[in-house]
N, C-alpha and C positions, 0 to 999 in steps of 0.2 A: 533169545527169541522174543520174550515178552517185552524187553527193552526196545528191540527193533520195531515191534508193533506200535509201541507208545510213541516212538520218534516219528514213525510214518503218520500216525494220527495227528501229531502236533504240526508236522510239515503240511499235511493236508488242510488243516484248519487255517494255518497261516496263508496258504496258497489261495484258499477260498476268500479270505478277507481281502487279499490283494486284488482278486479278480472282480470283486463287486463293483458295479457301476451304481453309485448311490444317487437316487432321484427323489424329489419331492413327490407327494402322493399325486398331485396334478400331473406331473411329468410321467410318473410311473404308470398310471392307469391309461394314459394316452397310448402308451406302448402295449400294455398288457391287455387292453380291450380286445384286440384282435384274436388272442388265444385263450382268454380267461375262461370261456365256456367249455373249453376242450382240455382242461387240466385233468390228468389221469393220476390216480393213486396219490391225491393230495390229502395228507393227514389232517390238516386244519379244516379244509372244506368238508371232509367226511364227518368229522366229529361236530362241526358246527351244525350240520344238518340234523344230527341225532339230538343235540341239545335243544335246538329251536323247536323241533317237533315235540319233544317232551314237555317243554314249557308252554307251548300253545294248547296242550291237551286240557289244561285246567281253566281256560278262558272261553267264555261265550262271546263269539264275535259275530253272530248272526245279525245282519243289518247294521253293524258298527262301522266306524270310520277308523282306518289304520293309516298311520304315517310310516312308510318304509324309509328311514333316514339312512342315506348311503345305499340307495337301491341298486346301484351298479347296472349290471346287465339283466336284472330281473330275476336273480337266483331264488329269491323268496316268494315270488309272485304265485306260482302254482300251489305251493303249500298253504299260502294265505287264502287263496280262492276256495280251497276245500272247506273252509269254515263259513262260507257264504256271507262275507261282509257286505255292507252297503257301498263302501267306497275304499279304494286303496290309492293312496297318494305317494308317489315316489319322488325322491329328491337326491341329487348327487352333485358333486363338484366337477365331474368329468363329462364333457360333451360326448366323448367317444363311447364311454360306457352307457350313457343314457341313450345314445343313438342305437346301440345294440339292443337295449331293452325295447325300444319302440319298434325295431324291425321284427322282434319276436311277438310283441303285444301292441299292435297298432292302436288299440283302444285305450292304452294305459295313460293315466294322468301323471305326468312327470314334470319336474322343475329343476333347473340348474340353480345352485345356491352358491353364495360366497359368504364367508365369515359366520357360518352357522345361522344366519338370519332366515326366518321362515315367514317372509312378508306375504306370501300367498295364502296364509292361514289366519283365520279369525281366532280370537281368544276362545278357549275351552271348546275346541272343535274336534279333538281326537280322543278316541276311546283306548287306542293302543298305539304306542310308539315302539317300533322294532328297529334295532340298529345292530347289524351283524358285521363284525370285523372292521369296525370304523373308528372307535373311540381313540385308539392309540395313534391315529393319523392327525388328531386335533391337539394343538399345542396347549391352548387355554380352554378348558371345558366350562368355565363360568358362563360365557355367553350362551353356549349350547344348553346348559341346564336351565338358565333363565328362560330361554325360548321354549324349551320343552314344558316347563312349568306353566308358561303363558297359554300354550295351545292345548294343554291336557284337561280333560273333563274331570269332575269329581269321580272318584272310584276308578280312575283310569289305570292302565297297566303299562309298564315299560319292560321290554326285554332287551338286554344288552349281551352280546357275545364279543369276545376278542381273544387274540393271542394273549397268553397269560403274562402279566408284568414280570413274574419271576424268570420267565424264559428270556425276556429282554435284558433283565438285570445280570443274568449269567452269560450274556454274550450272544444270545440267539438273535435271529433277524427274520424279517419278512422278505422273502426273496422269490423271484421267478426267473425263468429262462425264456428268452425269445431270440430267434435268429442267431443262435450260437453264443449269445451273451447272457451273463447272469446279472440281474439287477437287484439291488437292495432298496426297499422302500423306506423313506425316512419315517421314523416312529418316535413317539413321545411316551414316557412311562407314567401311567396313572394307576397307582396301587388300588386294589379293590376296596379296601376299607376306607380309603379316601373318597372314592366314588359313592359308596354307601353313605358316608357322613354328609356329603354335599346334598344328596337327595333327601336324607332324613331331615335336614334343616328346612326343606321346603315342603315337608308334609308327606313324604313317601316312607314306606317301610319295606324291608326285605322279606320276600316270601320264600325265595329259594336261591341257593348258590350251588352251581355244579362246577367242579374242577376235575379235569382229566390230566393224568401224569404220563410221562414217558416210561412205559413198562413193557412187559412181555407181550401184552395184547396188541401193542402198536408196532412191535418190532418188525413185522412183515412189511410195513410201509417203508422202513429204512432199508431193508434187504432189497426190495424191488428197485430202489434208487441207488443201490451200491453205496450206502452211506452208514454202514455199521459203526464207523468211527464216530459219527455224529450221535448215533443212538447211545453209544457208550459214554460219550461226553455229557449228555443231558439225561441219562437214566435217573429216574426219581424226581425230575423237575416237572412241575405242572406246565402244560403247553397251551391250554385253552381253558376259558371259563365261560359260564353263562350266569347272568344275574337277572332275577325276576323281581321287580319292584311294583308296589301298588300304592295308590293314594288312598 
């Protein structure tokens, strides 16, 4: 019986890999934008919300300028507004995701970007840069870190969250379903200690690192999606992290 279950799990994983339609982040979010705000029981989005709220607790953002890098459909906007900032600037590579953001928040200041360049910002303009579930979409993060360094004020903060590189290393993927198809978003692996090292060299220090692993507390998410075989495959593997840096 146990052998049969293992064989079923292996076949299921193989079948899932075969069924993936792999897209670049630009292509993927063009499709995903339509349903992104209606994701149910999404483990990553659920814990991303928890991590970001926890990290924002220790920052005084009253009257401050925030860059929401990879703002998407505006998922972070309401939680940021609670801190009464002076200005929230959103940017994203996806016109479709940005369009959804503007439909929900017509007053929002948003920009489309290419190659991580922030030409719409002056030097030392931002008090906080928040980037959630974005870094692994970027192949070369050197341009990104240079731009963030340029626009960041002294004593500014950076909050980064993303799917954990260990999950990608062990064969995990960022996927979504739309119109009966399963899509896999192209990702690049950036190990956390490497990200820390890069920012340390330009004057930032780590304040906090949060890592969540696949364990009993997240098992209900897999049960709801009829994916216990995936839970068993990744049990004990970290699936998301949050990193808080300060200059």
